[in-house]
N, C-alpha and C positions, 0 to 999 in steps of 0.2 A: 574176828565175831564179837568185837566190842563196840566199833561205828553197828552195825545192825541192830542190837541192843539199844542204841540213843536212836538213831531213826525210824525206827516203826511206831514208839510211842510220842515222836514228834508229829509225823503225819499224821497218828490217830487224833491226837488233840489239836491239828491244824482242821480237819477235815471235820468235828464236834463245833469247832469254832465258828466254821466257813456256811455250815448248815442251818442255823436260822437267820442268816443274814438271806441268804439268796431265797428264803422262805419269807420272808419281811419285804422283798425286793418287790411283789407282787401290785400292779398298778391298784389305786384306789377307786376307779371307775369299773373294776373288774366283778363288782357284785353279781353275785349268780342271780338268775332268774327265777323267779317263781311261779306258779299257777292257781290262781285262784277261782272256782265257779260256784253261782248261785244267782243270787235273785237280784236286782237293784234297788235299794232302799230309798235313796235318792240320789238327785243330781244338783249342784250348784253351781248353773251356767257364768255368775259370774269369775268363780274362781277356777272353772273347769278341771271341777271333781265330779267324783260320783262315788257312794257308796254301795258295798257289794257286801250280799251277806254268806257267804260261804258256811253248810251245815257243818263241815267238820273243824272251820278253822275262825270263825266268830265273823265279825263285819269288820271290813277294812276299807281305808278312806283312800282314794285311788286319785291320782294326777293325770291327766294328759298334755299331750302337747304335741306343737304340730308333728312328730316326727311318727306321733302313734300309728300303727295301721290296723284297719278294721277290718273285719270280713262277716258279712251277711251283715251288717249294720250301714246306716248311713250316716255314719260320721257320728260324731259327740252330740248332734243334733236327734240322733235316732235312739238315742238310751232316753228312760223315762222309769221314773219308780214303780215297783211292779216288772218290772220287764224280767221273765223266766229264761234261764239255760244261757246267761253268761258267763264268756271266761275271757279272763285276763290275765295277762303274762305280763309279770311287773318286773322291777329292779329295786331297791333302794337309793335313791340321791340325792342327798341334801336331806336325811329325815325324814324323805317323803318318800310313798309306793311312787313310782313314775310306769304309766302303761305303755310298755311297749307294742301289746298287742290286744285287740277286744276282739271278740267275734260272737254269734250268736251259734251255739253249739246245736248239733243234733241235725235236723235237716232233712230223713229221712231218705226217702228215694230207694231206686231198685240200686244195690252195690255188687252187683255181677252173680246175684244167687240168681240159678236158675229153678227155682221149685214153681 
């Protein structure tokens, strides 16, 4: 019975020490994506950034790059100040919010209603 009393606490200590190490091993590029929706406040063509005013979260500066995807907008050139109903999916990279996807929300149309 003596070895069992020694082994069980050692296993618990080993598990407690290993748990924070595995949590810290997550890759730095695995930042969670966030979504913002609102009105474009301004566009800086030189820096390839735009500011988006979200009514719930405030105004955010978003950078676009060549891997940014666009839906219902003709690329970065299609963004202009005052454009409403813009959704941006962003992630944090190098201290900036980088757009993964930018799209015009809404669109209306028939969504299968038979009324």
